[in-house]
NUDRENPA-201874 format. One record per residue (C-alpha): z, x, y; residue number from 1. Coordinates in steps of 0.05 Angstrom, whole numbers, plus 5000, padded with zeros to 4 digits. Layout:
REM residues N
Z:X:Y:NUM
...
REM end
This chain:
REM residues 593
5000:5000:5000:1
4985:5026:5070:2
5020:5013:5135:3
4981:4982:5192:4
5004:5004:5261:5
4977:4969:5322:6
4943:5018:5369:7
4979:5009:5434:8
4985:5055:5494:9
4999:5117:5453:10
4945:5101:5403:11
4893:5089:5457:12
4911:5155:5490:13
4904:5190:5423:14
4837:5156:5409:15
4811:5177:5477:16
4833:5249:5467:17
4802:5253:5399:18
4737:5217:5415:19
4727:5262:5476:20
4722:5321:5427:21
4691:5289:5366:22
4637:5237:5369:23
4636:5232:5293:24
4705:5199:5288:25
4695:5124:5277:26
4765:5095:5281:27
4838:5114:5282:28
4864:5042:5279:29
4888:5050:5207:30
4951:5092:5195:31
4988:5110:5132:32
5061:5133:5139:33
5091:5191:5101:34
5154:5149:5091:35
5115:5103:5044:36
5108:5162:4996:37
5181:5180:4997:38
5190:5225:5058:39
5260:5217:5087:40
5259:5259:5150:41
5334:5272:5149:42
5329:5348:5155:43
5362:5358:5087:44
5316:5326:5035:45
5256:5368:5014:46
5198:5323:5036:47
5143:5371:5013:48
5117:5331:4953:49
5121:5264:4990:50
5080:5290:5048:51
5029:5323:5002:52
5020:5258:4964:53
5010:5219:5028:54
4957:5267:5055:55
4919:5266:4988:56
4921:5189:4987:57
4901:5178:5059:58
4826:5175:5046:59
4808:5181:5119:60
4866:5141:5147:61
4911:5174:5199:62
4974:5204:5168:63
5033:5181:5211:64
5099:5219:5217:65
5152:5173:5246:66
5209:5205:5286:67
5251:5250:5241:68
5264:5321:5215:69
5221:5335:5154:70
5243:5393:5111:71
5186:5429:5075:72
5212:5480:5025:73
5162:5535:5005:74
5108:5513:5053:75
5055:5459:5041:76
4982:5471:5024:77
4937:5410:5013:78
4868:5422:4984:79
4824:5363:5001:80
4753:5348:5020:81
4771:5284:5058:82
4778:5277:5133:83
4850:5293:5153:84
4881:5263:5215:85
4956:5274:5226:86
4996:5243:5282:87
5070:5259:5294:88
5115:5216:5338:89
5176:5259:5354:90
5168:5288:5285:91
5195:5357:5268:92
5170:5396:5206:93
5220:5450:5184:94
5199:5508:5140:95
5240:5561:5105:96
5240:5633:5079:97
5209:5612:5012:98
5140:5601:5043:99
5118:5674:5032:100
5063:5672:5084:101
5041:5600:5070:102
5037:5551:5128:103
5090:5498:5139:104
5027:5454:5140:105
4961:5481:5112:106
4897:5439:5101:107
4845:5473:5058:108
4777:5460:5027:109
4739:5497:4973:110
4674:5534:4990:111
4617:5511:4945:112
4580:5554:4895:113
4533:5607:4923:114
4457:5598:4924:115
4416:5662:4933:116
4363:5665:4988:117
4293:5688:4972:118
4278:5720:5040:119
4314:5760:5093:120
4346:5723:5151:121
4346:5760:5218:122
4377:5743:5284:123
4339:5686:5316:124
4313:5655:5252:125
4317:5579:5243:126
4289:5577:5172:127
4324:5596:5106:128
4292:5597:5037:129
4344:5581:4983:130
4333:5587:4909:131
4353:5514:4897:132
4339:5474:4961:133
4356:5409:4925:134
4429:5431:4926:135
4432:5417:5001:136
4420:5357:5047:137
4409:5347:5121:138
4474:5354:5160:139
4508:5401:5111:140
4551:5457:5138:141
4537:5523:5104:142
4565:5593:5101:143
4514:5650:5099:144
4538:5718:5075:145
4514:5782:5044:146
4550:5842:5014:147
4545:5887:5075:148
4615:5911:5095:149
4616:5917:5170:150
4684:5951:5170:151
4739:5969:5121:152
4809:5980:5147:153
4872:5987:5106:154
4837:5956:5046:155
4813:5895:5084:156
4737:5887:5088:157
4699:5852:5143:158
4634:5824:5114:159
4570:5802:5147:160
4572:5725:5151:161
4572:5663:5194:162
4574:5587:5192:163
4512:5543:5205:164
4490:5470:5201:165
4427:5444:5168:166
4379:5403:5212:167
4328:5386:5159:168
4298:5408:5093:169
4223:5411:5084:170
4179:5443:5031:171
4237:5481:5001:172
4260:5510:5067:173
4323:5496:5107:174
4316:5487:5182:175
4380:5501:5221:176
4408:5467:5283:177
4419:5535:5315:178
4389:5603:5297:179
4422:5655:5254:180
4458:5706:5298:181
4468:5762:5247:182
4419:5800:5204:183
4420:5788:5128:184
4382:5822:5073:185
4362:5799:5002:186
4375:5871:4980:187
4448:5858:4997:188
4455:5795:4956:189
4445:5745:5013:190
4470:5676:4995:191
4491:5609:5025:192
4546:5562:5004:193
4561:5490:5024:194
4627:5480:5063:195
4665:5418:5082:196
4643:5382:5145:197
4697:5328:5150:198
4743:5334:5211:199
4815:5356:5213:200
4857:5330:5271:201
4931:5349:5279:202
4971:5328:5339:203
5041:5311:5362:204
5081:5354:5313:205
5138:5401:5325:206
5140:5456:5273:207
5198:5504:5263:208
5185:5559:5213:209
5241:5600:5185:210
5305:5594:5226:211
5333:5656:5190:212
5313:5729:5199:213
5255:5730:5150:214
5204:5687:5187:215
5151:5705:5135:216
5114:5640:5149:217
5057:5608:5187:218
5057:5543:5225:219
4993:5502:5222:220
4934:5529:5181:221
4865:5503:5167:222
4823:5541:5116:223
4748:5528:5105:224
4753:5464:5145:225
4705:5447:5202:226
4707:5402:5263:227
4780:5420:5273:228
4822:5394:5331:229
4894:5417:5339:230
4930:5393:5402:231
4997:5373:5432:232
5039:5410:5380:233
5100:5454:5389:234
5108:5514:5341:235
5164:5564:5337:236
5197:5616:5291:237
5133:5627:5250:238
5135:5702:5244:239
5064:5710:5217:240
5032:5661:5265:241
5036:5593:5298:242
4966:5563:5291:243
4912:5594:5246:244
4842:5567:5235:245
4800:5605:5185:246
4727:5592:5167:247
4715:5537:5219:248
4651:5513:5251:249
4667:5474:5315:250
4741:5475:5334:251
4786:5456:5392:252
4857:5483:5401:253
4890:5457:5464:254
4954:5435:5498:255
4998:5468:5445:256
5062:5508:5457:257
5078:5567:5412:258
5137:5614:5420:259
5181:5662:5381:260
5126:5676:5330:261
5140:5749:5316:262
5164:5791:5258:263
5165:5867:5252:264
5097:5882:5283:265
5064:5817:5262:266
5059:5750:5295:267
5012:5711:5339:268
5012:5645:5373:269
4941:5624:5357:270
4893:5660:5310:271
4818:5646:5302:272
4789:5676:5238:273
4717:5680:5215:274
4697:5619:5256:275
4642:5595:5303:276
4640:5551:5366:277
4715:5551:5379:278
4750:5532:5444:279
4823:5553:5456:280
4849:5526:5521:281
4909:5499:5561:282
4959:5527:5512:283
5026:5559:5530:284
5044:5618:5485:285
5103:5665:5493:286
5144:5716:5453:287
5090:5734:5403:288
5060:5802:5387:289
4992:5773:5407:290
4990:5705:5440:291
4917:5692:5420:292
4882:5736:5369:293
4815:5734:5332:294
4800:5766:5265:295
4778:5748:5195:296
4737:5770:5135:297
4672:5760:5174:298
4657:5757:5249:299
4673:5702:5299:300
4616:5674:5341:301
4621:5637:5407:302
4697:5637:5419:303
4720:5611:5487:304
4791:5626:5508:305
4807:5596:5575:306
4861:5566:5621:307
4920:5587:5577:308
4988:5611:5602:309
5009:5671:5560:310
5066:5720:5558:311
5068:5781:5513:312
5127:5811:5549:313
5196:5810:5518:314
5248:5863:5504:315
5241:5857:5428:316
5166:5872:5427:317
5135:5941:5425:318
5087:5964:5479:319
5012:5952:5477:320
5010:5885:5442:321
4959:5848:5484:322
4967:5774:5501:323
4894:5766:5478:324
4867:5812:5425:325
4798:5804:5394:326
4759:5824:5333:327
4714:5885:5325:328
4653:5843:5308:329
4663:5781:5351:330
4598:5758:5383:331
4595:5719:5449:332
4667:5719:5472:333
4689:5685:5536:334
4759:5699:5562:335
4769:5665:5629:336
4819:5634:5677:337
4880:5653:5636:338
4947:5671:5668:339
4980:5728:5630:340
5048:5761:5637:341
5055:5829:5604:342
5002:5868:5566:343
4936:5834:5582:344
4870:5832:5545:345
4847:5878:5488:346
4774:5860:5477:347
4728:5886:5423:348
4662:5852:5411:349
4587:5851:5416:350
4581:5808:5478:351
4642:5793:5521:352
4655:5758:5587:353
4724:5769:5618:354
4728:5728:5682:355
4778:5697:5729:356
4841:5719:5694:357
4907:5734:5729:358
4948:5788:5695:359
5018:5809:5717:360
5047:5875:5693:361
5119:5859:5677:362
5141:5926:5649:363
5119:5999:5661:364
5057:6025:5623:365
5027:5957:5607:366
4951:5950:5605:367
4911:5901:5645:368
4843:5896:5611:369
4821:5942:5554:370
4752:5941:5524:371
4737:5981:5461:372
4667:5999:5439:373
4643:6008:5367:374
4578:6040:5342:375
4552:5987:5295:376
4523:5944:5351:377
4499:5950:5422:378
4553:5913:5460:379
4554:5887:5531:380
4614:5868:5573:381
4623:5832:5640:382
4691:5839:5674:383
4692:5798:5738:384
4736:5759:5786:385
4801:5782:5753:386
4866:5794:5791:387
4911:5847:5762:388
4978:5859:5796:389
5049:5880:5781:390
5103:5827:5780:391
5153:5870:5819:392
5146:5929:5866:393
5189:5974:5823:394
5142:5974:5762:395
5071:5997:5751:396
5022:5984:5695:397
4984:6041:5662:398
4911:6023:5670:399
4880:5964:5706:400
4813:5968:5669:401
4809:6015:5610:402
4744:6027:5572:403
4751:6064:5506:404
4702:6089:5454:405
4724:6082:5381:406
4671:6124:5345:407
4615:6174:5357:408
4545:6152:5376:409
4560:6086:5412:410
4507:6055:5457:411
4529:6002:5506:412
4474:5958:5534:413
4511:5934:5596:414
4578:5942:5631:415
4588:5900:5694:416
4654:5905:5732:417
4653:5864:5795:418
4696:5824:5844:419
4762:5846:5812:420
4827:5862:5848:421
4873:5913:5818:422
4940:5930:5850:423
5003:5960:5820:424
4974:6000:5762:425
4974:6075:5755:426
4898:6076:5749:427
4847:6026:5772:428
4792:6041:5722:429
4785:6093:5667:430
4733:6109:5614:431
4759:6149:5555:432
4717:6179:5499:433
4775:6218:5467:434
4733:6277:5446:435
4678:6234:5415:436
4604:6248:5424:437
4540:6209:5435:438
4566:6154:5481:439
4510:6121:5522:440
4511:6067:5574:441
4444:6036:5592:442
4467:5997:5653:443
4533:6006:5691:444
4551:5963:5751:445
4617:5971:5790:446
4611:5926:5850:447
4653:5890:5903:448
4720:5908:5872:449
4786:5920:5909:450
4818:5980:5875:451
4884:5983:5912:452
4922:6027:5862:453
4941:6094:5894:454
4980:6131:5841:455
4925:6169:5804:456
4852:6185:5798:457
4800:6136:5772:458
4761:6174:5719:459
4692:6169:5689:460
4694:6242:5666:461
4666:6271:5602:462
4611:6317:5579:463
4594:6266:5525:464
4574:6206:5567:465
4501:6191:5584:466
4486:6136:5634:467
4415:6111:5647:468
4428:6069:5710:469
4491:6063:5751:470
4504:6018:5812:471
4571:6029:5848:472
4570:5987:5911:473
4616:5949:5959:474
4682:5972:5929:475
4747:5990:5963:476
4781:6051:5933:477
4851:6073:5954:478
4851:6132:5906:479
4800:6185:5884:480
4740:6168:5840:481
4713:6222:5792:482
4645:6206:5764:483
4627:6268:5725:484
4589:6256:5661:485
4537:6292:5618:486
4478:6259:5654:487
4460:6200:5698:488
4388:6178:5707:489
4396:6138:5771:490
4457:6124:5815:491
4464:6078:5875:492
4530:6091:5910:493
4529:6047:5972:494
4575:6011:6021:495
4640:6033:5988:496
4703:6045:6028:497
4746:6102:6003:498
4814:6113:6034:499
4854:6173:6011:500
4927:6164:5992:501
4940:6223:5945:502
4914:6293:5938:503
4845:6304:5907:504
4773:6291:5924:505
4757:6221:5944:506
4691:6224:5906:507
4664:6273:5856:508
4593:6262:5830:509
4554:6307:5784:510
4494:6313:5736:511
4449:6260:5766:512
4373:6258:5768:513
4366:6211:5827:514
4425:6191:5872:515
4429:6149:5935:516
4496:6156:5972:517
4491:6112:6033:518
4533:6068:6079:519
4600:6090:6053:520
4665:6104:6090:521
4704:6165:6068:522
4772:6167:6102:523
4807:6226:6069:524
4870:6241:6108:525
4877:6306:6067:526
4860:6379:6069:527
4820:6372:6004:528
4745:6360:6005:529
4730:6287:6014:530
4666:6288:5974:531
4635:6337:5925:532
4565:6322:5899:533
4536:6374:5852:534
4479:6386:5804:535
4432:6334:5831:536
4356:6334:5825:537
4344:6286:5884:538
4400:6265:5932:539
4393:6217:5990:540
4457:6223:6031:541
4451:6178:6092:542
4489:6133:6140:543
4558:6150:6114:544
4622:6155:6156:545
4666:6215:6141:546
4732:6220:6178:547
4802:6250:6181:548
4790:6312:6138:549
4825:6377:6158:550
4802:6419:6099:551
4749:6472:6092:552
4695:6421:6077:553
4694:6346:6088:554
4630:6342:6046:555
4605:6394:5996:556
4534:6388:5971:557
4524:6438:5915:558
4462:6454:5874:559
4413:6401:5897:560
4338:6407:5886:561
4314:6355:5937:562
4361:6334:5993:563
4355:6282:6048:564
4418:6286:6091:565
4417:6247:6157:566
4448:6192:6198:567
4519:6208:6176:568
4577:6202:6225:569
4632:6255:6221:570
4697:6240:6258:571
4759:6284:6263:572
4738:6334:6210:573
4748:6410:6214:574
4683:6426:6178:575
4636:6368:6165:576
4582:6383:6113:577
4575:6447:6072:578
4512:6459:6031:579
4505:6508:5974:580
4441:6523:5933:581
4395:6471:5964:582
4323:6481:5942:583
4285:6431:5985:584
4327:6411:6045:585
4299:6354:6087:586
4362:6342:6128:587
4357:6305:6193:588
4408:6290:6248:589
4481:6275:6234:590
4531:6255:6287:591
4597:6292:6299:592
4655:6264:6340:593
REM end
C-alpha cells in the first residue's frame, strides 16, 4: 500500500524546483513513506533495511521521509534501475563507523555489457559503429571507453572515457546528440556500454555521518546514475566526503550545506567523478580538505562550479588544500563567481575558465589561484575578473596566481590573465617549471590587472620556457616583474604602470625576437636600474615615462640588433638611458626633465 500526500505549498515549491532542472519528470504527486516499510525514525532503531525496501518498492514514486532521526548502521547502498526521488521533511539520517567508506545513502545502477566498436572515434565525431547496433535504441545513455591509461598514480588508473547520448540509429551506425570529445582507438579495445538514464533527485535531508572519531564514511552518493539533482541537503561529519556523484551525465548540485567532512588528509564537501555536463552552484561548504573536488577513473567534461561560498581554512587542516581542486584530465571547466576563504583554486585541466571569484587569504602562505599543466594535452586557461585579497592586514598569502608545470615537454595553447586584482599576497604572479624542460606557451596575455602586492618579485624566469606571442598591456605593478625566458617570438609590453616599492629592477626583459615597449610609466624610487632589456633582435622603445631613479642607469638597453628609441620622457633620473652593444641604432629624440 502506498501513502498519498496532497501536494500543497511545499510540494508545489519542490515540483517547481525539480521541473526547472528536469523536463523529463512527469509528476511528483504520488509519495511513498519510509514509515510504511517499518522505518521508525527514533534515532535508536536501525532503519537501514526498512529504507532500502521502501526505495526498491517505490517504482518511480517519491520516497518521503517524515520528520525524525533515522539511524542507518553500516551505510545504505541501493542498486536500482528505477527513477529515484527522495524528499525529506525535517528528516535526519545518521550513519556510524561501520560504514567503511559506504555512503549513508548511496543510489547505484549497473553498467551494461560492453559492445566493441568497429571503427576509431575521434574528437568531433557524431557517428559510432558498434558490433551489435540492435543492442541500443534512440535516447540511450552510453559510456565509451578504451584501455588507454591517461595516468596512473598510487595504483589508481585514469582511463580514456566519457558519457554520451544516442540521437538515432541508422544503417548500423549510432548518431550522437553531441560529438565525442576524446580520441578512442579500436587497437585499444574501444567499446560502449549502456548506462541508466532515469533521474535521481534527493532533497531536504540532513545527513550526519559518524559522530565519533573515525568518520570513515560518505554522505550522499550516486554511482552510474544520470540526470541527478541533489539540493537543499545538510551534510556533516562524513570524513570521506559529503556529496559524491560518479559516472553521471547531466547533474545539478545546488543549495546544499556541507561542513566538518574531514579525516586525516581526506574529505571533501562535494565530489564530481568521471561525469559530464555537471553544475555545482549556490552551495555552502566549510571545514573540509577540499570544499569541491573533481576526480574519477575517467575524465570529467563540462563541469561548471559557480556562486558557491567555500572555506578551506580551519586550524585542524594542513596547508595547501584548495577550496576547489580539479582533475588532471578535466575538459571544459568553468569556475566562476565563488567566494572563498582560505586556500583558493587548484586547477588542472585541458580547458579552464576561472572568472569572477573572490578569494580571501585567511592564514599566511595560502595560495590564491594555482594552475598546473600536464604534457598529455595542449591545455588553455583563462583567469579573469578575480579579486584576491587578504582578510587581515597582518597576514599575507604566498602566491596570487601560480602557474606550475608538472612534467617535461608541456605545450600550452593559451594563457589569458586579465582584469584581476591581487593584493595582500607575497607574489602577484609566478610561473614555475621546477627544473623541467620543453615548456612552450603559444599565446600569453597578461592584461589590465591590478597587481598591488609589494613584498616580492613577479617571476616568469627560466631557461626552459619558450613563448611564441606575449601581450602584457594595461597592468599596474607595485613590485618588479622579471620576464626572462629561453625565447619569446613577439612581445607587446604597452601602457603598464610600474611603481617601485622594493629593491630590484622594475622590469627585466630578455631573449625576444621582436619587442614593442611603449606607453609605460616606470616610477622606480630606487637606485637600481628601473628597466633592463637585453638580447633583443628588434626593439621599439617609445613614448614611455621614466622617473624618480637615482641609480647609474634608469634604463639599460643591452645587446640589441635593431633599436628604435624615441619619444620617451625622463624625469628626475640621474642617468636616463644607457645603451650597450647596439648594432643598428635608429634612436630619435627623448625628453629629459
